[in-house]
C-alpha positions as CSV (number, residue, x, y, z in Angstrom):
1,X,-16.0,6.6,19.4
2,X,-16.0,9.8,17.6
3,X,-14.3,12.2,14.7
4,X,-10.7,12.1,14.1
5,X,-10.5,15.8,14.5
6,X,-11.9,15.9,17.8
7,X,-8.7,13.8,19.5
8,X,-7.7,16.2,22.3
9,X,-3.8,17.2,21.1
10,X,-2.6,16.8,24.7
11,X,-4.1,12.8,24.2
12,X,-2.6,12.7,21.0
13,X,1.0,14.2,21.8
14,X,1.1,11.6,24.3
15,X,0.6,8.4,22.9
16,X,3.6,10.1,20.2
17,X,5.6,9.8,22.9
18,X,5.0,6.2,23.9
19,X,5.1,5.2,20.0
20,X,8.6,5.6,19.1
21,X,9.0,3.0,16.3
22,X,8.9,4.6,12.6
23,X,6.2,2.3,10.8
24,X,2.4,2.6,12.2
25,X,-0.7,2.0,10.7
26,X,-4.2,3.1,11.5
27,X,-7.9,2.5,11.4
28,X,-11.0,4.8,11.1
29,X,-13.7,2.6,9.9
30,X,-15.8,0.1,11.8
31,X,-17.1,-3.1,11.1
32,X,-19.6,-4.3,8.6
33,X,-19.9,-7.8,10.8
34,X,-20.2,-8.8,14.3
35,X,-22.7,-7.2,16.8
36,X,-23.3,-3.6,16.5
37,X,-23.3,-2.2,20.1
38,X,-20.5,0.3,21.0
39,X,-19.0,-2.4,23.5
40,X,-18.7,-4.6,20.3
41,X,-17.5,-2.2,17.8
42,X,-14.2,-1.4,20.8
43,X,-13.5,-4.5,20.9
44,X,-13.4,-4.9,17.2
45,X,-11.0,-1.5,16.9
46,X,-8.1,-1.7,14.1
47,X,-5.5,-2.5,13.7
48,X,-5.3,-5.8,15.8
49,X,-2.6,-7.6,16.7
50,X,-1.9,-11.7,16.2
51,X,0.7,-13.3,18.3
52,X,2.4,-16.8,17.6
53,X,5.6,-17.9,19.3
54,X,7.5,-14.9,19.1
55,X,6.6,-13.7,16.1
56,X,3.7,-10.8,16.3
57,X,1.7,-9.3,13.1
58,X,-0.3,-6.2,13.0
59,X,-2.7,-5.8,10.8
60,X,-5.5,-3.2,9.4
61,X,-7.9,-4.1,6.8
62,X,-11.3,-2.3,5.1
63,X,-13.9,-4.8,3.6
64,X,-16.1,-7.5,4.8
65,X,-14.7,-11.4,5.1
66,X,-18.3,-13.8,3.9
67,X,-16.2,-17.3,4.5
68,X,-15.4,-16.6,8.1
69,X,-17.4,-19.9,10.2
70,X,-15.2,-22.7,8.6
71,X,-12.2,-19.7,8.6
72,X,-13.0,-19.6,13.0
73,X,-12.9,-24.2,13.4
74,X,-9.4,-24.3,11.3
75,X,-8.1,-21.0,13.2
76,X,-9.4,-21.7,16.6
77,X,-7.6,-25.1,16.1
78,X,-4.4,-23.8,15.4
79,X,-4.3,-21.1,17.6
80,X,-5.8,-22.1,21.5
81,X,-5.9,-18.1,22.1
82,X,-7.8,-17.0,18.7
83,X,-11.0,-15.1,19.9
84,X,-12.7,-13.2,16.6
85,X,-14.0,-9.6,17.6
86,X,-13.7,-8.9,13.6
87,X,-12.8,-10.0,10.2
88,X,-9.8,-8.5,11.0
89,X,-9.1,-10.7,13.1
90,X,-9.8,-13.4,10.6
91,X,-6.9,-11.6,8.0
92,X,-4.3,-11.8,11.2
93,X,-4.1,-15.3,11.9
94,X,-4.7,-16.8,8.5
95,X,-1.1,-15.1,7.7
96,X,0.4,-16.5,10.6
97,X,-0.8,-19.6,9.8
98,X,0.6,-19.5,7.1
99,X,4.1,-18.3,8.5
100,X,3.6,-21.4,11.3
101,X,3.3,-23.8,8.0
102,X,6.4,-21.8,6.6
103,X,5.5,-20.3,3.4
104,X,6.7,-16.7,4.5
105,X,4.9,-13.6,3.4
106,X,3.8,-14.0,-0.2
107,X,2.9,-17.3,0.9
108,X,1.0,-16.8,3.8
109,X,-0.7,-13.4,1.2
110,X,-1.0,-16.2,-1.0
111,X,-3.3,-18.9,1.4
112,X,-5.4,-15.4,2.1
113,X,-6.1,-14.1,-0.8
114,X,-7.0,-18.4,-1.9
115,X,-8.5,-18.5,1.0
116,X,-10.9,-15.9,1.5
117,X,-14.3,-15.1,-0.2
118,X,-15.2,-11.4,-0.2
119,X,-13.3,-7.8,0.1
120,X,-10.8,-7.4,2.0
121,X,-7.6,-4.2,0.9
122,X,-5.0,-5.2,3.5
123,X,-1.6,-3.2,5.7
124,X,-0.2,-4.9,7.9
125,X,3.6,-4.7,10.2
126,X,5.7,-7.6,10.9
127,X,7.8,-7.5,13.9
128,X,11.0,-7.0,12.1
129,X,9.5,-4.2,10.4
130,X,8.4,-5.3,7.2
131,X,5.8,-3.0,5.8
132,X,3.5,-4.3,3.2
133,X,-0.2,-3.8,1.8
134,X,-2.3,-6.1,-0.7
135,X,-5.1,-6.4,-2.4
136,X,-8.4,-9.1,-3.0
137,X,-8.2,-10.8,-6.4
138,X,-11.1,-8.5,-7.7
139,X,-9.4,-5.3,-6.0
140,X,-13.2,-4.5,-4.7
141,X,-11.9,-2.1,-2.2
142,X,-9.2,0.9,-3.1
143,X,-5.8,0.7,-2.1
144,X,-3.4,3.5,-2.9
145,X,0.5,3.7,-2.3
146,X,2.5,7.0,-2.6
147,X,5.1,9.0,-1.0
148,X,6.5,11.9,0.9
149,X,8.3,15.0,-0.6
150,X,11.3,13.7,0.5
151,X,10.6,10.5,-0.6
152,X,12.6,9.7,3.3
153,X,8.5,8.0,4.1
154,X,6.1,5.6,2.2
155,X,2.7,5.5,2.7
156,X,-0.2,3.2,2.0
157,X,-3.7,4.5,2.2
158,X,-7.3,3.7,1.3
159,X,-7.9,7.0,-0.9
160,X,-5.5,8.9,-2.3
161,X,-7.0,12.1,-0.4
162,X,-5.4,11.0,2.9
163,X,-1.9,11.3,1.1
164,X,-2.8,15.1,-0.8
165,X,-3.6,15.8,2.8
166,X,-0.2,14.6,4.2
167,X,1.7,16.2,1.3
168,X,2.2,12.8,-0.6
169,X,2.4,12.2,-4.4
170,X,0.6,9.6,-5.5
171,X,2.9,6.9,-6.3
172,X,0.0,4.4,-7.8
173,X,-3.3,2.4,-7.1
174,X,-2.7,-1.0,-6.0
175,X,-3.8,-4.1,-8.5
176,X,-5.9,-6.9,-7.5
177,X,-4.5,-9.8,-5.9
178,X,-1.5,-7.8,-5.4
179,X,1.1,-7.5,-2.7
180,X,3.5,-4.2,-1.7
181,X,6.6,-4.1,0.3
182,X,7.9,-0.6,1.4
183,X,11.6,-0.7,1.6
184,X,14.5,1.3,2.3
185,X,14.9,1.5,-1.8
186,X,11.6,2.1,-2.3
187,X,8.0,0.0,-3.2
188,X,8.3,-3.5,-4.1
189,X,5.7,-5.1,-6.1
190,X,4.9,-8.5,-6.9
191,X,1.6,-10.2,-8.2
192,X,1.0,-13.1,-6.1
193,X,-2.3,-14.0,-7.9
194,X,-2.9,-13.0,-11.5
195,X,-5.5,-11.1,-11.8
196,X,-9.1,-12.5,-12.5
197,X,-12.1,-10.5,-13.1
198,X,-12.0,-7.5,-11.6
199,X,-14.7,-5.8,-9.4
200,X,-14.0,-2.6,-8.4
201,X,-17.1,-1.8,-6.1
202,X,-19.1,0.8,-8.1
203,X,-20.6,2.3,-4.5
204,X,-17.3,4.6,-4.1
205,X,-18.0,6.1,-6.9
206,X,-21.4,7.5,-6.1
207,X,-21.5,7.9,-2.3
208,X,-18.4,6.2,-0.4
209,X,-15.1,8.1,-1.4
210,X,-13.9,11.8,-0.8
211,X,-15.2,13.6,-3.9
212,X,-11.2,14.5,-4.1
213,X,-9.9,11.5,-3.9
214,X,-9.3,9.9,-7.2
215,X,-9.3,6.7,-8.9
216,X,-7.3,5.8,-12.5
217,X,-6.4,9.8,-12.1
218,X,-10.3,11.5,-12.3
219,X,-11.5,12.7,-9.2
220,X,-14.0,11.6,-7.7
221,X,-16.4,15.2,-8.2
222,X,-15.7,14.7,-11.7
223,X,-17.6,12.0,-12.3
224,X,-20.7,12.6,-10.0
225,X,-21.3,15.8,-11.8
226,X,-21.1,13.3,-15.1
227,X,-23.8,11.4,-12.9
228,X,-25.8,14.7,-13.0
229,X,-25.6,15.1,-16.8
230,X,-26.8,11.5,-17.7
231,X,-29.7,11.9,-15.3
232,X,-30.5,15.2,-17.5
233,X,-30.2,13.6,-20.7
234,X,-32.1,10.7,-20.3
235,X,-34.7,12.3,-18.6
236,X,-35.6,15.5,-20.1
237,X,-39.5,15.1,-19.9
238,X,-38.9,15.7,-16.1
239,X,-36.7,18.5,-16.6
240,X,-38.7,20.9,-18.9
241,X,-41.4,20.4,-16.1
242,X,-38.9,21.3,-13.5
243,X,-38.0,25.3,-12.4
244,X,-35.0,24.4,-9.5
245,X,-32.2,22.3,-8.6
246,X,-31.5,21.3,-4.8
247,X,-29.2,19.2,-3.2
248,X,-28.9,16.5,-1.0
249,X,-25.7,17.6,0.7
250,X,-22.9,16.8,0.8
251,X,-22.9,13.9,-1.7
252,X,-25.6,15.3,-4.2
253,X,-23.7,18.5,-4.5
254,X,-21.9,17.4,-7.2
255,X,-23.7,15.4,-9.2
256,X,-26.1,19.1,-8.2
257,X,-23.9,21.0,-10.8
258,X,-23.7,18.3,-13.4
259,X,-27.5,18.4,-13.4
260,X,-27.2,22.2,-13.3
261,X,-25.2,22.5,-16.5
262,X,-26.6,20.1,-18.5
263,X,-30.1,21.6,-17.9
264,X,-29.7,25.5,-17.3
265,X,-32.1,24.9,-14.0
266,X,-30.5,26.8,-10.7
267,X,-29.0,25.4,-8.3
268,X,-30.7,26.7,-5.8
269,X,-28.3,26.3,-2.2
270,X,-32.0,25.8,-0.5
271,X,-31.1,22.9,1.4
272,X,-28.3,23.1,4.4
273,X,-26.5,21.0,6.2
274,X,-25.8,21.6,9.8
275,X,-21.5,21.2,10.2
276,X,-22.0,20.0,14.0
277,X,-24.3,17.1,13.8
278,X,-22.0,14.3,13.2
279,X,-23.6,11.2,12.6
280,X,-24.7,9.9,9.8
281,X,-28.2,8.5,8.9
282,X,-26.6,5.8,6.5
283,X,-25.3,4.2,9.5
284,X,-27.7,4.8,12.1
285,X,-30.1,2.5,14.3
286,X,-33.4,2.7,12.6
287,X,-35.4,5.0,15.6
288,X,-32.0,7.8,15.0
289,X,-32.0,8.1,11.7
290,X,-35.5,10.4,11.3
291,X,-34.2,12.9,14.3
292,X,-30.3,12.8,13.0
293,X,-31.6,13.6,9.4
294,X,-34.7,16.1,10.4
295,X,-31.8,17.6,12.2
296,X,-29.6,17.4,10.2
297,X,-31.2,18.9,6.8
298,X,-32.2,22.4,7.0
299,X,-34.4,23.6,4.0
300,X,-34.5,27.2,2.7
301,X,-38.4,27.1,2.4
302,X,-39.3,30.3,0.7
303,X,-36.6,29.9,-2.4
304,X,-39.5,26.4,-3.2
305,X,-42.4,27.8,-2.4
306,X,-44.4,27.2,-5.5
307,X,-42.1,25.4,-7.6
308,X,-41.4,22.4,-9.0
309,X,-38.3,20.8,-7.4
310,X,-35.3,18.4,-8.5
311,X,-33.5,16.5,-5.6
312,X,-29.9,15.4,-6.6
313,X,-29.7,12.4,-4.6
314,X,-26.4,9.5,-4.4
315,X,-28.5,6.7,-4.0
316,X,-31.8,5.7,-2.0
317,X,-30.8,2.5,-0.2
318,X,-33.5,2.8,2.9
319,X,-35.4,6.0,1.3
320,X,-35.8,8.0,5.0
321,X,-33.3,10.6,4.4
322,X,-35.4,11.3,1.2
323,X,-38.2,11.2,2.4
324,X,-38.2,13.7,5.0
325,X,-36.6,15.8,2.9
326,X,-39.4,15.6,0.6
327,X,-42.0,16.2,3.4
328,X,-40.3,19.4,4.6
329,X,-40.3,20.2,0.9
330,X,-44.0,19.7,0.5
331,X,-44.6,21.8,3.9
332,X,-42.4,24.5,1.9
333,X,-44.9,24.9,-1.0
334,X,-43.1,22.9,-3.4
335,X,-45.7,22.2,-5.6
336,X,-43.8,19.3,-7.5
337,X,-40.8,17.1,-6.6
338,X,-39.0,14.4,-8.3
339,X,-35.7,13.0,-6.8
340,X,-32.6,12.2,-9.1
341,X,-30.5,9.7,-8.1
342,X,-27.0,8.9,-9.6
343,X,-26.7,5.7,-8.4
344,X,-29.4,2.9,-10.4
345,X,-32.0,0.9,-8.1
346,X,-30.5,-0.6,-5.2
347,X,-31.8,-3.9,-5.5
348,X,-29.3,-6.5,-3.5
349,X,-27.8,-6.6,-0.1
350,X,-23.6,-6.2,-0.2
351,X,-21.4,-8.6,1.3
352,X,-17.9,-6.3,0.8
353,X,-18.0,-3.7,3.2
354,X,-21.2,-1.2,2.7
355,X,-23.2,-2.0,5.3
356,X,-26.6,-1.7,3.7
357,X,-27.0,-6.2,4.2
358,X,-30.6,-7.2,4.0
359,X,-33.3,-7.3,1.2
360,X,-35.9,-6.3,3.8
361,X,-34.1,-2.6,4.6
362,X,-33.6,-1.7,0.6
363,X,-36.6,0.5,-0.2
364,X,-35.7,-1.1,-4.3
365,X,-35.6,-4.9,-3.3
366,X,-39.4,-5.4,-4.8
367,X,-40.4,-1.8,-5.3
368,X,-40.6,0.1,-8.5
369,X,-39.1,3.2,-9.3
370,X,-43.2,4.2,-9.7
371,X,-43.4,2.5,-6.4
372,X,-40.5,4.3,-4.6
373,X,-42.0,7.2,-5.0
374,X,-45.0,7.1,-3.4
375,X,-43.0,5.4,-0.8
376,X,-41.2,8.4,-0.5
377,X,-43.7,11.2,-1.4
378,X,-42.0,12.1,-4.2
379,X,-43.4,12.7,-7.4
380,X,-40.8,10.7,-9.5
381,X,-37.4,8.8,-9.1
382,X,-35.4,9.4,-12.2
383,X,-32.5,6.7,-11.6
384,X,-29.2,6.9,-13.5
385,X,-28.9,4.3,-15.7
386,X,-26.8,1.3,-15.1
387,X,-24.5,1.6,-18.7
388,X,-24.6,5.5,-17.8
389,X,-22.8,5.3,-14.9
390,X,-20.4,2.6,-16.2
391,X,-19.6,5.0,-19.1
392,X,-19.1,7.7,-16.7
393,X,-16.3,6.0,-14.4
394,X,-14.5,5.1,-17.7
395,X,-14.2,1.5,-16.5
396,X,-15.9,-1.2,-18.3
397,X,-18.9,-3.6,-16.3
398,X,-16.7,-6.2,-16.2
399,X,-14.5,-4.3,-13.9
400,X,-17.0,-3.0,-11.7
401,X,-19.2,-4.9,-8.9
402,X,-22.5,-3.9,-9.6
403,X,-24.0,-6.7,-6.9
404,X,-25.9,-4.4,-5.5
405,X,-27.7,-2.9,-8.8
406,X,-28.0,-6.1,-11.1
407,X,-27.9,-9.4,-8.4
408,X,-24.9,-10.7,-9.5
409,X,-21.9,-10.9,-7.3
410,X,-18.0,-11.6,-8.1
411,X,-17.4,-13.8,-6.1
412,X,-19.1,-17.5,-5.4
413,X,-19.5,-17.7,-1.7
414,X,-21.9,-14.3,-1.9
415,X,-23.6,-15.4,-4.9
416,X,-25.1,-18.6,-3.6
417,X,-25.9,-16.0,-0.4
418,X,-27.5,-13.8,-2.1
419,X,-29.9,-16.5,-4.4
420,X,-30.8,-18.1,-1.4
421,X,-31.9,-14.9,0.7
422,X,-33.6,-13.7,-2.3
423,X,-36.2,-16.4,-2.5
424,X,-36.5,-16.7,1.4
425,X,-37.2,-12.9,1.6
426,X,-39.9,-12.5,-1.8
427,X,-41.8,-16.2,0.6
428,X,-41.5,-13.3,3.4
429,X,-39.5,-14.7,5.7
430,X,-38.3,-12.3,8.0
431,X,-35.1,-11.0,8.1
432,X,-33.5,-10.4,11.7
433,X,-29.5,-10.9,10.7
434,X,-27.6,-9.3,8.4
435,X,-27.8,-12.0,5.3
436,X,-24.4,-13.5,5.8
437,X,-24.7,-14.0,9.4
438,X,-27.6,-16.0,9.4
439,X,-27.6,-19.4,10.2
440,X,-27.9,-20.7,7.5
441,X,-25.5,-18.8,5.4
442,X,-23.1,-19.6,8.0
443,X,-23.3,-23.0,7.6
444,X,-22.9,-22.5,3.7
445,X,-19.9,-20.8,4.3
446,X,-18.5,-23.6,6.0
447,X,-19.8,-26.1,3.6
448,X,-18.3,-23.6,0.9
449,X,-14.5,-23.7,2.6
């Protein structure tokens, strides 16, 4: 339970001494389904291993499965030892079920693609050494393939940056519904499900992806700079009032450069991140979030005193981070504070692996930009428009998942769950669980399957 660089070299050497194979997979993501306590997170550590007769299968995945309840029942019927700790267990045993029915790898992958509602970019190893990867039919989560300079090693990765860091060359990004097998002769690609509507997660561009990763041959940081320029062009009246720009580090840095270039306002590096406070406020518990933000971000007060300030933010999810920073700016003597959010107003939860999973936690779910400004203590909140975000990504609107800002989900079960839960939320019903884990929606997932 920590950052990978903190693993001691001796521990790493010990494990590499025990693992004698030529293929390996790993995962550093926490699960966005099930309980959030440390014990449950550890039990949901990936990769997971499934066993059927004499066959073994290891699977690691990124995403989130919505249609879990019916799948759990199906798998318990077919595998008496099936235990659910995370959604990766469902992917793993659903694949094994395909093998059990004699369908082979391609047929088993097709069953997963047809039978699971949600997002899943999957990497797996069969006991015979088959090394494979595939994407869900909408390609919601990133997944790419590359090779070492001597072409002796093949690799899959959720982002291109990890290929770069290991001196690998990028070969391609997997298509939605595509299966790729790594062989002695290179990658073998097969389109298992004909591409339906692609729905790549737009939040990857604004927040989740590393700025030095590439999507469609363009670096993420370049797209974020374009986001910043867009907000300036859409809000000249606000820009004219302001003297200085600051960013919420680090995902606010790249759009801040865009705002600076488009506005000619000084980007004052007056917000500094504590490099040794490694907790992430976005995924912290509510009672920990404010103290984490307060410790992590320091404001250099004399640089903003008496000035009208633009804060560049990647997004406003709950508003907690921004609220604390604005409060610090006010105490430092800032006259006016305007928030520029590169991601449009988030009005609905994510079902596909970003842990913003209830309407109630989203400050934009029932509040207008003007109301949000009052809640977080700003003089104004300016969001990049959806159309301009799409334009900057060089995708089309139909190629992106924009569900959290439009309410239109790319998979049918997610749309049903969102519509029902939004109605109950607006009626004042209390949310105690993630939207896709409420009893009503779990029953709905059974019926749908």
